[in-house]
mmCIF file of the N, C-alpha and C atoms, coordinates in Angstrom:
data_MODEL
# 
_entry.id   MODEL 
# 
loop_
_atom_site.group_PDB 
_atom_site.id 
_atom_site.type_symbol 
_atom_site.label_atom_id 
_atom_site.label_alt_id 
_atom_site.label_comp_id 
_atom_site.label_asym_id 
_atom_site.label_entity_id 
_atom_site.label_seq_id 
_atom_site.pdbx_PDB_ins_code 
_atom_site.Cartn_x 
_atom_site.Cartn_y 
_atom_site.Cartn_z 
_atom_site.occupancy 
_atom_site.B_iso_or_equiv 
_atom_site.pdbx_formal_charge 
_atom_site.auth_seq_id 
_atom_site.auth_comp_id 
_atom_site.auth_asym_id 
_atom_site.auth_atom_id 
_atom_site.pdbx_PDB_model_num 
ATOM 1   N N  . MET A 1 1  ? 0.923   -1.109 -0.012  1.00 0.00 ? 1  MET A N  1 
ATOM 2   C CA . MET A 1 1  ? 0.157   -0.082 -0.090  1.00 0.00 ? 1  MET A CA 1 
ATOM 3   C C  . MET A 1 1  ? 0.953   1.222  0.020   1.00 0.00 ? 1  MET A C  1 
ATOM 4   N N  . MET A 1 2  ? 2.095   1.204  0.648   1.00 0.00 ? 2  MET A N  1 
ATOM 5   C CA . MET A 1 2  ? 2.776   2.371  0.675   1.00 0.00 ? 2  MET A CA 1 
ATOM 6   C C  . MET A 1 2  ? 3.471   2.767  -0.716  1.00 0.00 ? 2  MET A C  1 
ATOM 7   N N  . ARG A 1 3  ? 3.511   1.847  -1.641  1.00 0.00 ? 3  ARG A N  1 
ATOM 8   C CA . ARG A 1 3  ? 3.916   2.020  -3.077  1.00 0.00 ? 3  ARG A CA 1 
ATOM 9   C C  . ARG A 1 3  ? 2.941   3.162  -3.693  1.00 0.00 ? 3  ARG A C  1 
ATOM 10  N N  . PHE A 1 4  ? 1.752   3.101  -3.395  1.00 0.00 ? 4  PHE A N  1 
ATOM 11  C CA . PHE A 1 4  ? 0.755   4.032  -4.011  1.00 0.00 ? 4  PHE A CA 1 
ATOM 12  C C  . PHE A 1 4  ? 0.657   5.250  -3.220  1.00 0.00 ? 4  PHE A C  1 
ATOM 13  N N  . HIS A 1 5  ? 1.447   5.414  -2.269  1.00 0.00 ? 5  HIS A N  1 
ATOM 14  C CA . HIS A 1 5  ? 1.170   6.662  -1.275  1.00 0.00 ? 5  HIS A CA 1 
ATOM 15  C C  . HIS A 1 5  ? 1.478   7.911  -2.101  1.00 0.00 ? 5  HIS A C  1 
ATOM 16  N N  . PHE A 1 6  ? 2.593   7.931  -3.065  1.00 0.00 ? 6  PHE A N  1 
ATOM 17  C CA . PHE A 1 6  ? 2.869   9.173  -3.801  1.00 0.00 ? 6  PHE A CA 1 
ATOM 18  C C  . PHE A 1 6  ? 1.784   9.619  -4.942  1.00 0.00 ? 6  PHE A C  1 
ATOM 19  N N  . LEU A 1 7  ? 0.768   8.600  -5.238  1.00 0.00 ? 7  LEU A N  1 
ATOM 20  C CA . LEU A 1 7  ? -0.328  8.753  -6.313  1.00 0.00 ? 7  LEU A CA 1 
ATOM 21  C C  . LEU A 1 7  ? -1.155  9.884  -5.630  1.00 0.00 ? 7  LEU A C  1 
ATOM 22  N N  . ILE A 1 8  ? -1.553  9.838  -4.508  1.00 0.00 ? 8  ILE A N  1 
ATOM 23  C CA . ILE A 1 8  ? -2.456  10.811 -4.059  1.00 0.00 ? 8  ILE A CA 1 
ATOM 24  C C  . ILE A 1 8  ? -2.155  12.266 -4.390  1.00 0.00 ? 8  ILE A C  1 
ATOM 25  N N  . PRO A 1 9  ? -0.949  12.791 -3.796  1.00 0.00 ? 9  PRO A N  1 
ATOM 26  C CA . PRO A 1 9  ? -0.599  14.289 -4.141  1.00 0.00 ? 9  PRO A CA 1 
ATOM 27  C C  . PRO A 1 9  ? -0.646  14.309 -5.736  1.00 0.00 ? 9  PRO A C  1 
ATOM 28  N N  . LEU A 1 10 ? -0.098  13.328 -6.398  1.00 0.00 ? 10 LEU A N  1 
ATOM 29  C CA . LEU A 1 10 ? -0.101  13.364 -7.932  1.00 0.00 ? 10 LEU A CA 1 
ATOM 30  C C  . LEU A 1 10 ? -1.275  13.640 -8.496  1.00 0.00 ? 10 LEU A C  1 
ATOM 31  N N  . LEU A 1 11 ? -2.472  12.887 -7.952  1.00 0.00 ? 11 LEU A N  1 
ATOM 32  C CA . LEU A 1 11 ? -3.677  12.935 -8.461  1.00 0.00 ? 11 LEU A CA 1 
ATOM 33  C C  . LEU A 1 11 ? -4.416  14.361 -8.134  1.00 0.00 ? 11 LEU A C  1 
ATOM 34  N N  . LEU A 1 12 ? -4.099  14.895 -6.931  1.00 0.00 ? 12 LEU A N  1 
ATOM 35  C CA . LEU A 1 12 ? -4.609  16.191 -6.382  1.00 0.00 ? 12 LEU A CA 1 
ATOM 36  C C  . LEU A 1 12 ? -3.972  17.275 -7.382  1.00 0.00 ? 12 LEU A C  1 
ATOM 37  N N  . LEU A 1 13 ? -2.625  16.948 -7.696  1.00 0.00 ? 13 LEU A N  1 
ATOM 38  C CA . LEU A 1 13 ? -1.924  18.134 -8.580  1.00 0.00 ? 13 LEU A CA 1 
ATOM 39  C C  . LEU A 1 13 ? -2.533  18.026 -9.887  1.00 0.00 ? 13 LEU A C  1 
ATOM 40  N N  . ALA A 1 14 ? -2.835  16.890 -10.421 1.00 0.00 ? 14 ALA A N  1 
ATOM 41  C CA . ALA A 1 14 ? -3.325  16.754 -11.811 1.00 0.00 ? 14 ALA A CA 1 
ATOM 42  C C  . ALA A 1 14 ? -4.902  17.433 -11.888 1.00 0.00 ? 14 ALA A C  1 
ATOM 43  N N  . ALA A 1 15 ? -5.656  17.311 -11.020 1.00 0.00 ? 15 ALA A N  1 
ATOM 44  C CA . ALA A 1 15 ? -6.949  17.676 -10.755 1.00 0.00 ? 15 ALA A CA 1 
ATOM 45  C C  . ALA A 1 15 ? -6.987  19.228 -10.649 1.00 0.00 ? 15 ALA A C  1 
ATOM 46  N N  . SER A 1 16 ? -6.120  19.755 -9.868  1.00 0.00 ? 16 SER A N  1 
ATOM 47  C CA . SER A 1 16 ? -6.001  21.123 -9.714  1.00 0.00 ? 16 SER A CA 1 
ATOM 48  C C  . SER A 1 16 ? -5.378  21.817 -10.916 1.00 0.00 ? 16 SER A C  1 
ATOM 49  N N  . THR A 1 17 ? -4.473  21.388 -11.624 1.00 0.00 ? 17 THR A N  1 
ATOM 50  C CA . THR A 1 17 ? -3.896  21.784 -12.724 1.00 0.00 ? 17 THR A CA 1 
ATOM 51  C C  . THR A 1 17 ? -4.841  21.816 -13.889 1.00 0.00 ? 17 THR A C  1 
ATOM 52  N N  . ARG A 1 18 ? -5.838  20.763 -13.959 1.00 0.00 ? 18 ARG A N  1 
ATOM 53  C CA . ARG A 1 18 ? -6.823  20.583 -15.055 1.00 0.00 ? 18 ARG A CA 1 
ATOM 54  C C  . ARG A 1 18 ? -7.822  21.781 -14.724 1.00 0.00 ? 18 ARG A C  1 
ATOM 55  N N  . SER A 1 19 ? -8.134  22.062 -13.500 1.00 0.00 ? 19 SER A N  1 
ATOM 56  C CA . SER A 1 19 ? -9.155  23.072 -13.236 1.00 0.00 ? 19 SER A CA 1 
ATOM 57  C C  . SER A 1 19 ? -8.590  24.648 -13.471 1.00 0.00 ? 19 SER A C  1 
ATOM 58  N N  . ILE A 1 20 ? -7.376  24.699 -13.305 1.00 0.00 ? 20 ILE A N  1 
ATOM 59  C CA . ILE A 1 20 ? -6.616  25.869 -13.468 1.00 0.00 ? 20 ILE A CA 1 
ATOM 60  C C  . ILE A 1 20 ? -6.629  26.175 -15.006 1.00 0.00 ? 20 ILE A C  1 
ATOM 61  N N  . ALA A 1 21 ? -6.403  25.172 -15.847 1.00 0.00 ? 21 ALA A N  1 
ATOM 62  C CA . ALA A 1 21 ? -6.283  25.215 -17.230 1.00 0.00 ? 21 ALA A CA 1 
ATOM 63  C C  . ALA A 1 21 ? -7.585  25.502 -17.794 1.00 0.00 ? 21 ALA A C  1 
ATOM 64  N N  . ASP A 1 22 ? -8.698  24.872 -17.354 1.00 0.00 ? 22 ASP A N  1 
ATOM 65  C CA . ASP A 1 22 ? -9.988  25.096 -17.756 1.00 0.00 ? 22 ASP A CA 1 
ATOM 66  C C  . ASP A 1 22 ? -10.336 26.578 -17.532 1.00 0.00 ? 22 ASP A C  1 
ATOM 67  N N  . SER A 1 23 ? -10.085 27.229 -16.299 1.00 0.00 ? 23 SER A N  1 
ATOM 68  C CA . SER A 1 23 ? -10.571 28.514 -16.030 1.00 0.00 ? 23 SER A CA 1 
ATOM 69  C C  . SER A 1 23 ? -9.621  29.482 -16.815 1.00 0.00 ? 23 SER A C  1 
ATOM 70  N N  . GLN A 1 24 ? -8.455  29.104 -17.164 1.00 0.00 ? 24 GLN A N  1 
ATOM 71  C CA . GLN A 1 24 ? -7.638  29.951 -18.004 1.00 0.00 ? 24 GLN A CA 1 
ATOM 72  C C  . GLN A 1 24 ? -8.241  30.088 -19.404 1.00 0.00 ? 24 GLN A C  1 
ATOM 73  N N  . VAL A 1 25 ? -8.628  28.837 -19.987 1.00 0.00 ? 25 VAL A N  1 
ATOM 74  C CA . VAL A 1 25 ? -9.269  28.953 -21.242 1.00 0.00 ? 25 VAL A CA 1 
ATOM 75  C C  . VAL A 1 25 ? -10.544 29.741 -21.335 1.00 0.00 ? 25 VAL A C  1 
ATOM 76  N N  . TYR A 1 26 ? -11.439 29.622 -20.283 1.00 0.00 ? 26 TYR A N  1 
ATOM 77  C CA . TYR A 1 26 ? -12.598 30.511 -20.143 1.00 0.00 ? 26 TYR A CA 1 
ATOM 78  C C  . TYR A 1 26 ? -12.288 31.969 -20.244 1.00 0.00 ? 26 TYR A C  1 
ATOM 79  N N  . ILE A 1 27 ? -11.080 32.276 -19.319 1.00 0.00 ? 27 ILE A N  1 
ATOM 80  C CA . ILE A 1 27 ? -10.790 33.690 -19.195 1.00 0.00 ? 27 ILE A CA 1 
ATOM 81  C C  . ILE A 1 27 ? -10.319 34.214 -20.619 1.00 0.00 ? 27 ILE A C  1 
ATOM 82  N N  . TRP A 1 28 ? -9.446  33.487 -21.289 1.00 0.00 ? 28 TRP A N  1 
ATOM 83  C CA . TRP A 1 28 ? -9.094  33.857 -22.666 1.00 0.00 ? 28 TRP A CA 1 
ATOM 84  C C  . TRP A 1 28 ? -10.178 33.974 -23.670 1.00 0.00 ? 28 TRP A C  1 
ATOM 85  N N  . GLN A 1 29 ? -11.144 32.865 -23.601 1.00 0.00 ? 29 GLN A N  1 
ATOM 86  C CA . GLN A 1 29 ? -12.237 33.201 -24.375 1.00 0.00 ? 29 GLN A CA 1 
ATOM 87  C C  . GLN A 1 29 ? -13.141 34.392 -24.260 1.00 0.00 ? 29 GLN A C  1 
ATOM 88  N N  . ARG A 1 30 ? -13.207 34.778 -22.981 1.00 0.00 ? 30 ARG A N  1 
ATOM 89  C CA . ARG A 1 30 ? -13.965 35.995 -22.550 1.00 0.00 ? 30 ARG A CA 1 
ATOM 90  C C  . ARG A 1 30 ? -13.235 37.309 -23.045 1.00 0.00 ? 30 ARG A C  1 
ATOM 91  N N  . VAL A 1 31 ? -11.682 37.279 -22.939 1.00 0.00 ? 31 VAL A N  1 
ATOM 92  C CA . VAL A 1 31 ? -10.950 38.474 -23.356 1.00 0.00 ? 31 VAL A CA 1 
ATOM 93  C C  . VAL A 1 31 ? -10.928 38.369 -24.961 1.00 0.00 ? 31 VAL A C  1 
ATOM 94  N N  . TRP A 1 32 ? -10.863 37.391 -25.627 1.00 0.00 ? 32 TRP A N  1 
ATOM 95  C CA . TRP A 1 32 ? -10.943 37.249 -27.157 1.00 0.00 ? 32 TRP A CA 1 
ATOM 96  C C  . TRP A 1 32 ? -12.307 37.978 -27.438 1.00 0.00 ? 32 TRP A C  1 
ATOM 97  N N  . GLN A 1 33 ? -13.374 37.539 -26.913 1.00 0.00 ? 33 GLN A N  1 
ATOM 98  C CA . GLN A 1 33 ? -14.666 37.861 -27.487 1.00 0.00 ? 33 GLN A CA 1 
ATOM 99  C C  . GLN A 1 33 ? -14.917 39.552 -27.125 1.00 0.00 ? 33 GLN A C  1 
ATOM 100 N N  . ASP A 1 34 ? -14.434 39.970 -26.063 1.00 0.00 ? 34 ASP A N  1 
ATOM 101 C CA . ASP A 1 34 ? -14.512 41.309 -25.600 1.00 0.00 ? 34 ASP A CA 1 
ATOM 102 C C  . ASP A 1 34 ? -13.643 42.093 -26.572 1.00 0.00 ? 34 ASP A C  1 
ATOM 103 N N  . GLY A 1 35 ? -12.590 41.458 -27.011 1.00 0.00 ? 35 GLY A N  1 
ATOM 104 C CA . GLY A 1 35 ? -11.724 42.368 -27.997 1.00 0.00 ? 35 GLY A CA 1 
ATOM 105 C C  . GLY A 1 35 ? -12.348 42.379 -29.214 1.00 0.00 ? 35 GLY A C  1 
ATOM 106 N N  . LEU A 1 36 ? -12.997 41.342 -29.727 1.00 0.00 ? 36 LEU A N  1 
ATOM 107 C CA . LEU A 1 36 ? -13.797 41.366 -30.965 1.00 0.00 ? 36 LEU A CA 1 
ATOM 108 C C  . LEU A 1 36 ? -14.846 42.366 -30.894 1.00 0.00 ? 36 LEU A C  1 
ATOM 109 N N  . ASP A 1 37 ? -15.794 42.222 -29.740 1.00 0.00 ? 37 ASP A N  1 
ATOM 110 C CA . ASP A 1 37 ? -16.880 42.913 -29.770 1.00 0.00 ? 37 ASP A CA 1 
ATOM 111 C C  . ASP A 1 37 ? -16.730 44.354 -29.159 1.00 0.00 ? 37 ASP A C  1 
ATOM 112 N N  . LEU A 1 38 ? -16.220 45.390 -30.037 1.00 0.00 ? 38 LEU A N  1 
ATOM 113 C CA . LEU A 1 38 ? -15.737 46.558 -29.538 1.00 0.00 ? 38 LEU A CA 1 
ATOM 114 C C  . LEU A 1 38 ? -17.062 47.407 -29.228 1.00 0.00 ? 38 LEU A C  1 
ATOM 115 N N  . GLY A 1 39 ? -18.165 47.153 -29.589 1.00 0.00 ? 39 GLY A N  1 
ATOM 116 C CA . GLY A 1 39 ? -19.252 47.978 -29.168 1.00 0.00 ? 39 GLY A CA 1 
ATOM 117 C C  . GLY A 1 39 ? -19.916 47.332 -27.948 1.00 0.00 ? 39 GLY A C  1 
ATOM 118 N N  . SER A 1 40 ? -19.532 46.329 -27.289 1.00 0.00 ? 40 SER A N  1 
ATOM 119 C CA . SER A 1 40 ? -20.343 45.679 -26.036 1.00 0.00 ? 40 SER A CA 1 
ATOM 120 C C  . SER A 1 40 ? -19.984 46.555 -24.975 1.00 0.00 ? 40 SER A C  1 
ATOM 121 N N  . GLU A 1 41 ? -20.569 46.033 -23.781 1.00 0.00 ? 41 GLU A N  1 
ATOM 122 C CA . GLU A 1 41 ? -20.204 46.669 -22.566 1.00 0.00 ? 41 GLU A CA 1 
ATOM 123 C C  . GLU A 1 41 ? -18.889 46.713 -22.183 1.00 0.00 ? 41 GLU A C  1 
ATOM 124 N N  . PRO A 1 42 ? -18.448 47.426 -21.416 1.00 0.00 ? 42 PRO A N  1 
ATOM 125 C CA . PRO A 1 42 ? -16.959 47.541 -21.067 1.00 0.00 ? 42 PRO A CA 1 
ATOM 126 C C  . PRO A 1 42 ? -16.841 46.258 -19.987 1.00 0.00 ? 42 PRO A C  1 
ATOM 127 N N  . SER A 1 43 ? -15.830 45.354 -20.230 1.00 0.00 ? 43 SER A N  1 
ATOM 128 C CA . SER A 1 43 ? -15.476 44.499 -19.415 1.00 0.00 ? 43 SER A CA 1 
ATOM 129 C C  . SER A 1 43 ? -14.408 44.931 -18.175 1.00 0.00 ? 43 SER A C  1 
ATOM 130 N N  . ILE A 1 44 ? -13.896 44.201 -17.258 1.00 0.00 ? 44 ILE A N  1 
ATOM 131 C CA . ILE A 1 44 ? -13.059 44.355 -16.179 1.00 0.00 ? 44 ILE A CA 1 
ATOM 132 C C  . ILE A 1 44 ? -11.794 44.899 -16.716 1.00 0.00 ? 44 ILE A C  1 
ATOM 133 N N  . GLY A 1 45 ? -11.329 46.135 -16.206 1.00 0.00 ? 45 GLY A N  1 
ATOM 134 C CA . GLY A 1 45 ? -10.264 46.692 -16.836 1.00 0.00 ? 45 GLY A CA 1 
ATOM 135 C C  . GLY A 1 45 ? -10.472 47.685 -17.796 1.00 0.00 ? 45 GLY A C  1 
ATOM 136 N N  . LYS A 1 46 ? -11.483 47.777 -18.335 1.00 0.00 ? 46 LYS A N  1 
ATOM 137 C CA . LYS A 1 46 ? -11.870 48.820 -19.199 1.00 0.00 ? 46 LYS A CA 1 
ATOM 138 C C  . LYS A 1 46 ? -12.750 49.985 -18.521 1.00 0.00 ? 46 LYS A C  1 
ATOM 139 N N  . THR A 1 47 ? -12.323 51.121 -18.913 1.00 0.00 ? 47 THR A N  1 
ATOM 140 C CA . THR A 1 47 ? -12.982 52.394 -18.278 1.00 0.00 ? 47 THR A CA 1 
ATOM 141 C C  . THR A 1 47 ? -13.909 52.986 -19.292 1.00 0.00 ? 47 THR A C  1 
ATOM 142 N N  . SER A 1 48 ? -15.201 53.180 -19.022 1.00 0.00 ? 48 SER A N  1 
ATOM 143 C CA . SER A 1 48 ? -16.165 53.818 -19.963 1.00 0.00 ? 48 SER A CA 1 
ATOM 144 C C  . SER A 1 48 ? -15.985 55.347 -19.582 1.00 0.00 ? 48 SER A C  1 
ATOM 145 N N  . VAL A 1 49 ? -15.953 56.052 -20.876 1.00 0.00 ? 49 VAL A N  1 
ATOM 146 C CA . VAL A 1 49 ? -15.953 57.503 -20.708 1.00 0.00 ? 49 VAL A CA 1 
ATOM 147 C C  . VAL A 1 49 ? -17.426 58.062 -21.027 1.00 0.00 ? 49 VAL A C  1 
# 
């Protein structure tokens, strides 16, 4: 059983890395769409005059 003791942190790391990658993809899709839609409402970081 001790042989597989190192698998638990490895699985946790893989799961967290996957969720971080998914959130990064979502963020970049939002940024890309906001960059293309110039007439849409301002997103975070943009100031409306």
